[in-house]
N, C-alpha and C positions, 0 to 999 in steps of 0.2 A: 395652376396657374403659374404662366409666369409673369413675373414683378419689374416693373423698368429698372433699370441698371440708376438712370438719372435722377427720378425723384421715387423710386417705388411704388409707382401706382399701377395699375392692375394694366397687362398686354392682350389684347385683342388681337386672335388672327382674320386675317384678309388675305382675299383672293384678287392677284391682278394678274397681266398680260403685256409683255415688252412691245414695243411699237411691232413687230417681227411676228406676233402672237403667241408668242412662246409663255406659257401660261405659267404660275408661282404664286407661292402664298409666303407674308410676312406677316408680323404684329406693330400693332401701332399699341401705344401707351394712352389709356382714356383720359389722362391729367395733362402730363404735357403736350403729345405728340410725339414723339420720337420715335421712331420708324427701326427695324431693325425686319435683315432676313437673316436665318441660319448657314453656318456650312453646308449642310447638307441639299440646300435648295441654291447656294450657288456653284457648287458641282454640279446639281440636276442640271440650272438652266448654263451653264457653261460647257456641258456637255451637250445639248442641243443645240448652241449656238456651232460648237464644232463641226457637227455635223451639217446642219445650216449654210457653213461657209465654205464647206469639202466641195461643193461643185460651183463652175466659172464657165463663162460663156460667151466668145464672140460677138458681135453685134456685126451683120454682113449688110452691104446697102443692097436692096432690090427694086430697081427701080428708083421713083421717089421715096420710099420708105425704106425703114431698115428692118432685118429679121434677124429674130436669136436660134442660132443652133442648142436645142434643149439634149445634155448626156443621155446616153443609149440606158443608165441607170436609172434614170427618174423618166426616161421614156418605158421600161418595162412597169417599172414600181407604180405609176399612175392609168397604164395600159392607153399611155398615147398613142394612137394611129393616122397614118397620112391623113389629110383633109377632115381633119376630127377639128370642129370648136374648139374655142377655149373663151373664158372671158376673163379680159383684162381691167382690173379693178386698181384706177388709181389709187395713192394713198400717198399722206405728207413725205412721206421718206422713202418713198418706192411705188415701186408697181406689183398688185399679186395678180398670181395667173391661176386661176381655177379650169381643173378640168371639167366638162358637165358630162 
């Protein structure tokens, strides 16, 4: 059992996700509310962000709309095909594209 560095209270483990959907666990003190993430978790989340941020795309004008070119590595990974429909989910900080 982990003890809080601030008040020596009991630290309980919780699960959460970043706004981009990266899962991680953290500890919260049941007495004072102090929250900590261990270094292993920080490294795991940082590596997932590096992979997520590796891809960039340019928007192009298509008529009155904008088109997004998806890098071929992601096309292969998610088995995307020409004319295949995807779901676009608006979120607070951006959009999520979900292959159907």
